[in-house]
C-alpha positions as CSV (number, residue, x, y, z in Angstrom):
1,M,0.3,0.5,-0.1
2,T,1.5,3.4,-1.1
3,T,1.7,6.6,1.3
4,R,-1.3,8.5,-1.0
5,E,-3.4,5.6,-0.2
6,R,-2.4,4.8,3.7
7,A,-3.2,8.3,3.7
8,Y,-7.0,7.8,1.9
9,A,-7.8,5.0,4.1
10,K,-7.0,6.7,7.0
11,A,-9.4,9.9,6.1
12,N,-12.6,8.4,5.0
13,N,-11.9,6.2,8.4
14,Q,-11.9,9.5,10.7
15,R,-15.1,10.4,8.6
16,A,-17.1,7.3,9.3
17,A,-15.9,7.3,12.7
18,Q,-18.0,10.9,13.3
19,Y,-21.3,9.5,13.3
20,I,-24.0,6.7,14.5
21,E,-26.2,4.6,12.1
22,L,-29.2,2.9,14.6
23,W,-32.4,1.9,13.2
24,I,-34.8,2.2,15.6
25,I,-38.5,0.6,15.9
26,A,-40.7,1.8,18.8
27,Q,-44.4,3.2,19.3
28,P,-44.3,6.8,17.2
29,A,-44.2,9.2,20.9
30,E,-40.8,7.2,22.1
31,I,-39.6,7.4,19.2
32,A,-40.3,11.9,18.7
33,A,-38.6,11.2,22.7
34,M,-36.2,9.8,21.3
35,L,-36.0,12.1,18.1
36,H,-36.5,15.6,20.2
37,T,-33.2,14.4,23.3
38,A,-31.1,14.1,19.6
39,S,-31.8,17.2,18.8
40,A,-31.6,19.1,21.6
41,S,-27.9,17.4,22.0
42,G,-26.5,19.0,18.1
43,R,-25.6,15.1,17.7
44,L,-29.3,14.7,14.9
45,V,-27.7,14.9,11.3
46,Y,-30.7,13.1,9.7
47,V,-33.5,11.2,9.9
48,S,-36.3,9.1,7.4
49,T,-39.1,9.4,7.4
50,P,-41.8,7.2,9.8
51,T,-42.5,3.5,8.4
52,P,-45.2,0.7,9.5
53,M,-44.1,-2.4,10.3
54,G,-46.7,-3.4,8.8
55,G,-49.7,-6.1,10.4
56,D,-51.0,-5.9,13.1
57,D,-48.0,-3.9,14.1
58,T,-48.2,-0.3,15.8
59,R,-44.7,0.4,16.1
60,H,-42.6,2.5,13.5
61,R,-39.2,2.0,12.3
62,R,-36.4,5.3,11.0
63,Y,-33.5,5.6,10.7
64,L,-31.3,8.3,12.7
65,R,-27.8,9.4,12.1
66,L,-26.0,10.7,14.9
67,R,-22.7,13.3,15.3
68,T,-20.5,11.5,18.0
69,N,-18.5,14.7,19.1
């Protein structure tokens, strides 16, 4: 591996380490509380639209991307 390739790999790892990606499955009110807390702390970067789990399940699924520092 060349020096340039090592530097590029290190930079990519550092960028990836800045975020945590989560799938949250819960009741809509619980998800709203989590999003409020993440937003108030300044860590919320991205949140997907709510997706119902389907069937008789009343929970929803959302994707979150949070800043680590």
